[in-house]
C-alpha positions as CSV (number, residue, x, y, z in Angstrom):
1,M,64.7,29.2,40.3
2,V,62.9,26.7,38.2
3,R,65.3,25.3,35.8
4,K,63.7,24.8,32.1
5,F,64.7,21.3,30.5
6,N,67.0,22.2,27.5
7,F,67.1,19.8,24.5
8,G,69.7,21.7,22.2
9,A,72.3,19.0,20.5
10,G,75.4,21.3,21.1
11,P,76.5,23.1,23.8
12,A,74.0,21.0,25.8
13,T,72.6,20.9,29.2
14,L,75.0,20.1,31.8
15,P,74.1,18.4,35.5
16,T,72.3,21.4,38.0
17,S,75.0,19.8,40.3
18,V,77.7,20.6,38.4
19,L,76.6,24.1,37.7
20,E,75.9,24.5,41.6
21,E,79.6,23.0,42.1
22,V,81.3,25.5,39.7
23,R,79.2,28.4,41.0
24,D,80.2,28.1,44.3
25,E,83.9,28.1,43.9
26,L,84.0,30.6,40.9
27,L,85.4,33.3,42.9
28,D,86.9,31.7,45.3
29,W,88.3,28.0,44.3
30,K,89.4,25.5,47.2
31,E,89.6,28.9,49.4
32,K,92.9,30.2,48.2
33,G,91.3,33.2,47.4
34,F,91.1,33.5,43.6
35,S,88.7,32.0,40.6
36,V,90.0,28.9,38.7
37,M,89.9,30.9,35.4
38,E,92.7,33.0,36.7
39,I,95.1,30.7,37.5
40,S,98.1,29.7,35.2
41,H,97.8,26.3,33.0
42,R,101.4,25.5,34.2
43,S,100.6,25.7,37.8
44,E,100.9,22.6,40.1
45,E,97.2,23.5,41.4
46,Y,96.1,23.2,37.7
47,G,98.1,20.8,37.2
48,E,96.1,18.6,39.8
49,I,93.0,19.4,38.5
50,A,94.2,18.1,34.5
51,T,95.7,15.0,35.8
52,Q,92.3,13.9,37.7
53,A,90.1,14.9,34.7
54,E,92.1,11.7,32.5
55,K,92.7,9.6,34.8
56,D,88.7,9.8,35.5
57,F,88.1,9.8,31.6
58,R,90.5,7.1,31.5
59,D,88.4,4.7,34.2
60,L,84.8,5.9,32.6
61,L,85.8,4.4,29.4
62,N,88.9,1.9,30.5
63,I,91.4,3.3,28.5
64,S,94.6,1.5,28.2
65,D,98.0,2.8,28.6
66,S,98.4,1.9,24.8
67,Y,96.8,5.1,24.3
68,S,97.3,8.7,24.8
69,V,94.2,11.1,25.8
70,L,94.2,14.6,24.7
71,F,92.4,17.7,25.4
72,T,92.0,20.2,22.9
73,H,91.0,23.0,21.5
74,G,87.8,23.8,19.8
75,G,85.2,21.0,19.0
76,A,85.5,18.0,16.6
77,T,85.6,19.9,13.6
78,I,89.6,20.6,13.3
79,H,90.2,17.0,14.0
80,N,88.5,16.8,10.3
81,A,91.9,18.2,9.4
82,M,93.9,17.2,11.8
83,I,93.0,13.3,11.2
84,P,94.7,13.1,7.3
85,L,97.7,15.2,8.6
86,N,98.9,12.9,11.1
87,L,97.6,9.9,10.1
88,S,97.7,9.1,6.3
89,S,99.6,11.1,3.7
90,R,99.6,13.2,0.3
91,D,100.3,9.7,-1.4
92,G,98.0,8.0,0.7
93,E,94.9,6.5,0.8
94,A,92.0,6.7,3.7
95,S,88.5,5.1,3.9
96,Y,85.3,7.1,5.1
97,V,81.6,5.9,5.5
98,M,79.2,8.4,4.8
99,S,76.1,8.5,7.0
100,G,75.3,12.0,6.9
101,Y,75.8,15.6,7.6
102,W,78.9,15.4,9.8
103,A,80.3,12.6,7.5
104,N,80.0,14.3,4.9
105,A,82.4,17.4,6.5
106,S,84.9,14.9,7.7
107,I,85.1,13.9,3.9
108,K,85.1,17.5,2.6
109,E,87.8,18.6,4.3
110,A,90.2,15.1,4.8
111,K,90.2,15.2,0.7
112,K,92.4,18.6,0.9
113,Y,95.2,16.3,2.3
114,T,94.7,13.0,1.1
115,K,93.2,10.0,-0.8
116,V,89.5,9.3,-0.1
117,N,87.8,6.2,-0.9
118,I,83.8,6.0,0.3
119,A,83.6,2.7,1.9
120,A,79.8,3.0,2.1
121,S,76.9,5.1,2.1
122,S,72.9,5.7,2.9
123,E,72.8,8.8,0.9
124,D,70.5,7.3,-1.2
125,K,67.9,6.0,1.4
126,D,68.1,9.2,3.0
127,F,70.5,8.5,5.8
128,S,67.4,6.4,6.9
129,F,70.0,4.3,8.5
130,F,74.0,3.4,9.5
131,P,75.0,1.5,7.1
132,P,76.4,-2.2,8.7
133,Q,79.8,-2.9,8.9
134,S,79.7,-5.8,6.7
135,S,78.8,-3.8,4.0
136,W,81.9,-1.6,4.3
137,K,84.4,-1.8,1.3
138,V,87.4,-0.7,2.9
139,S,90.6,0.1,0.5
140,R,93.4,-2.6,1.0
141,N,95.7,0.6,0.6
142,S,93.8,2.8,3.2
143,D,95.5,3.9,6.8
144,Y,92.3,4.2,8.3
145,I,88.9,4.2,7.8
146,H,86.6,7.2,9.3
147,I,82.6,6.6,11.1
148,T,80.6,9.6,12.2
149,P,79.0,6.5,14.9
150,N,76.2,8.7,16.0
151,E,74.9,11.4,13.7
152,T,73.8,14.5,15.9
153,I,71.6,16.0,12.6
154,G,70.2,12.6,11.6
155,G,69.7,10.8,14.5
156,I,71.2,7.7,13.1
157,S,74.3,5.4,14.9
158,L,76.0,2.7,15.0
159,R,76.1,1.4,18.7
160,E,78.2,-1.9,18.1
161,V,81.9,-1.8,16.5
162,R,84.7,-4.4,15.7
163,K,88.0,-4.0,14.9
164,E,89.4,-3.8,11.4
165,A,92.3,-4.9,9.8
166,V,92.9,-0.8,9.4
167,P,92.5,1.3,12.5
168,I,88.9,2.3,13.2
169,V,89.0,6.3,13.1
170,A,85.7,7.5,14.7
171,D,84.1,11.0,16.0
172,Y,82.2,10.3,19.2
173,S,81.0,14.1,19.8
174,S,77.8,13.2,20.6
175,S,77.6,9.7,21.9
176,I,80.8,9.8,24.0
177,L,80.2,8.1,27.6
178,S,76.4,7.8,26.8
179,E,77.3,3.7,27.0
180,P,80.1,1.2,27.0
181,I,82.1,0.8,24.0
182,N,85.3,-0.9,23.5
183,V,88.3,1.4,23.1
184,S,90.4,-1.0,21.7
185,S,88.5,-1.6,18.6
186,F,89.1,1.7,17.5
187,G,92.9,3.4,16.6
188,M,91.3,6.8,17.6
189,L,88.3,8.5,18.8
190,Y,87.4,12.2,19.1
191,G,85.1,14.7,19.5
192,G,83.6,17.9,21.4
193,A,82.9,18.5,24.5
194,Q,80.1,20.1,23.8
195,K,77.1,17.5,24.1
196,N,78.4,14.7,27.3
197,I,81.5,16.2,28.4
198,G,80.9,19.8,29.5
199,P,81.1,23.3,27.9
200,A,82.4,24.5,24.0
201,G,85.7,25.1,23.5
202,L,87.0,21.9,24.5
203,G,88.2,18.4,22.4
204,F,89.2,15.3,23.2
205,A,91.6,12.5,20.9
206,I,92.2,9.1,22.4
207,I,94.3,8.0,20.1
208,R,96.7,4.7,20.0
209,R,100.2,5.3,20.7
210,D,101.7,3.7,17.9
211,L,100.0,6.0,15.3
212,L,101.2,9.2,16.3
213,G,104.8,10.7,15.2
214,H,103.9,10.2,11.7
215,A,102.4,13.7,10.6
216,Q,102.7,15.1,7.2
217,E,105.9,17.4,7.2
218,I,103.0,20.5,6.4
219,T,101.6,19.2,9.6
220,P,101.4,22.6,11.8
221,T,102.7,21.9,15.4
222,M,99.9,22.8,17.3
223,L,97.6,20.2,14.5
224,N,100.2,17.4,15.6
225,Y,98.7,15.0,17.6
226,N,102.4,13.7,19.3
227,S,103.2,17.7,19.6
228,L,100.0,17.5,22.0
229,D,100.6,14.2,23.4
230,E,103.9,15.4,24.4
231,S,103.2,18.5,26.0
232,R,100.2,16.5,28.0
233,S,98.0,18.6,25.8
234,M,99.7,21.8,27.1
235,Y,101.4,23.1,24.1
236,N,99.8,26.3,24.7
237,T,97.1,27.5,27.0
238,P,94.5,25.0,27.2
239,P,90.7,26.0,27.6
240,T,91.2,25.2,31.1
241,F,87.9,26.2,32.3
242,S,86.3,23.6,30.1
243,W,88.5,21.5,31.4
244,Y,88.1,22.3,34.6
245,V,83.9,21.8,33.9
246,A,84.7,18.7,32.4
247,G,86.5,17.0,34.7
248,K,83.5,17.5,37.4
249,V,81.1,16.1,34.9
250,F,83.2,12.8,35.1
251,K,83.0,12.7,38.7
252,W,79.8,13.1,38.4
253,L,79.1,10.5,35.9
254,I,81.1,8.5,38.4
255,R,79.0,8.8,41.2
256,K,75.8,8.1,39.0
257,G,77.6,4.5,38.7
258,G,79.7,5.4,35.7
259,V,79.0,4.5,32.0
260,K,77.0,1.3,32.4
261,A,74.8,2.4,34.6
262,I,73.9,5.8,32.4
263,G,73.8,3.8,29.4
264,Q,71.1,1.7,31.3
265,I,68.9,5.0,31.6
266,N,69.8,6.6,28.2
267,Q,68.1,3.6,26.7
268,E,65.0,3.9,29.0
269,K,64.7,7.2,27.9
270,A,65.1,7.0,24.3
271,M,62.4,3.9,24.2
272,K,60.4,5.7,25.9
273,L,60.0,8.6,23.5
274,Y,60.7,6.6,20.4
275,N,57.6,4.3,21.9
276,F,55.0,7.2,22.1
277,I,56.3,8.5,19.0
278,D,55.7,5.4,17.0
279,K,52.1,4.9,18.3
280,S,51.2,8.4,17.6
281,E,49.2,9.8,14.5
282,M,50.8,13.2,14.3
283,Y,54.5,12.8,15.2
284,F,56.8,10.6,12.6
285,N,60.6,9.1,12.7
286,N,61.6,7.8,9.9
287,I,64.7,5.9,10.7
288,E,65.3,2.2,11.0
289,K,65.3,1.1,14.3
290,T,68.3,-0.9,14.2
291,S,69.9,2.7,13.9
292,R,67.9,5.2,15.7
293,S,70.0,7.3,18.2
294,I,69.3,7.3,21.8
295,M,71.1,10.5,22.1
296,N,69.1,12.6,19.4
297,I,65.9,12.2,18.6
298,P,64.3,13.7,15.6
299,F,60.8,13.7,14.2
300,T,58.4,15.7,12.3
301,L,55.0,17.0,12.6
302,K,52.3,15.3,10.2
303,K,51.2,18.6,10.0
304,E,54.0,21.2,8.6
305,E,51.8,23.8,9.1
306,L,51.9,23.1,13.0
307,N,55.7,23.5,13.3
308,E,55.6,27.2,14.9
309,R,53.2,26.8,17.4
310,F,55.0,23.4,18.1
311,L,57.9,25.4,19.2
312,I,56.0,28.1,20.6
313,D,54.1,26.2,23.0
314,S,56.8,24.0,24.0
315,T,59.2,26.6,24.7
316,N,56.4,28.2,27.0
317,Q,56.2,24.7,28.9
318,G,59.3,24.8,29.3
319,L,60.9,22.7,26.7
320,L,63.7,24.8,25.1
321,A,65.7,23.8,21.6
322,L,63.3,21.3,20.0
323,K,63.9,22.6,16.9
324,G,65.3,20.5,14.2
325,H,68.9,21.3,12.3
326,R,68.2,23.8,9.4
327,S,69.5,21.3,7.1
328,V,66.4,18.6,8.0
329,G,64.0,20.9,9.6
330,G,61.0,19.2,12.1
331,M,61.9,18.8,15.6
332,R,65.1,17.4,17.7
333,A,65.1,16.1,21.2
334,S,68.7,15.6,22.2
335,I,68.2,13.9,25.4
336,Y,71.8,13.4,26.4
337,N,73.5,12.3,29.6
338,A,72.5,15.2,32.4
339,M,68.9,15.3,30.9
340,P,67.3,13.4,33.4
341,E,64.0,10.8,32.7
342,E,61.5,14.2,33.5
343,G,62.5,15.9,31.1
344,V,61.3,13.3,28.9
345,D,58.6,12.8,30.6
346,A,57.5,16.5,30.6
347,L,58.3,16.3,26.7
348,I,55.7,13.1,25.8
349,E,53.1,14.6,27.8
350,F,53.4,18.0,25.8
351,M,53.7,16.0,22.6
352,K,50.0,13.8,24.0
353,L,48.3,17.1,24.6
354,F,49.4,19.2,21.4
355,E,48.4,16.1,19.7
356,K,45.0,15.8,21.5
357,E,44.6,19.5,20.4
358,N,46.3,19.6,16.7
359,L,45.0,16.3,15.1
């Protein structure tokens, strides 16, 4: 079988070696005569899987014991409610940076549970840049400030974050583990696993322990970070299979040299594609260079009527899921950790040929 290159934004491509390991263990996990999907999350065997996955995640990001690491149901979206419910109050206030589609989704949900202050926005510039940290106007009464440091749809990012006077809460769904970050700069990081960690159905939260235990009274038990912390993410049955695969992805990343090594690879992949787009006469990316994402690279064709042909031809060449999000159109190449450099090279070669034939 020949694996095709999947540029989808998520669920996204997974390392081939991880998929092969999962395949080989699927029916007979560790020669025990059953699948890992069939064992209790309360069992000693699964406890070892969960403990090792957390340890490796902590090691990869250098997460100290002053933070709780939680594996949660679903993706990032449920945290849009959990965050204000746990970190603010009905009479409280939270600041949000408006940087695009997913930041807006977080803001809409937070308004149901607390007062929201917009600390900065790039909406008037069509989200062509990430509002610099120096421009944030954080309310003195804010319980936290929320950011989306990588906008999956818009392709903008904030890659360096300094500590603020109030806790920074960050949605790292599409950029976690893609390059080194200083976890101690944040009060909380969270996201969905289906881009750089594993299959859909699993989320994560890395939360400073002093922020636990302050949930609003109306907070459901399953949405209370403190409940999840006390139960080691097993208040009820977690998404065990996704958690198991995530553990294998962490091991794969460790073998690759860790986050620093993959960060260098990701930078090289992204720069290769951006450099081609910038020199091209057919393709265009309108994001300010200082705000460009190294994970999600949107681009448009100067001849919009060629979009459909581009997608058909690229699919026929084994380059999948390049269609941009319905809210912005155009194209988007998501080049997460598991996307090999060969995939980016193949995309560039196809784009060169398509430009030559259609310009």
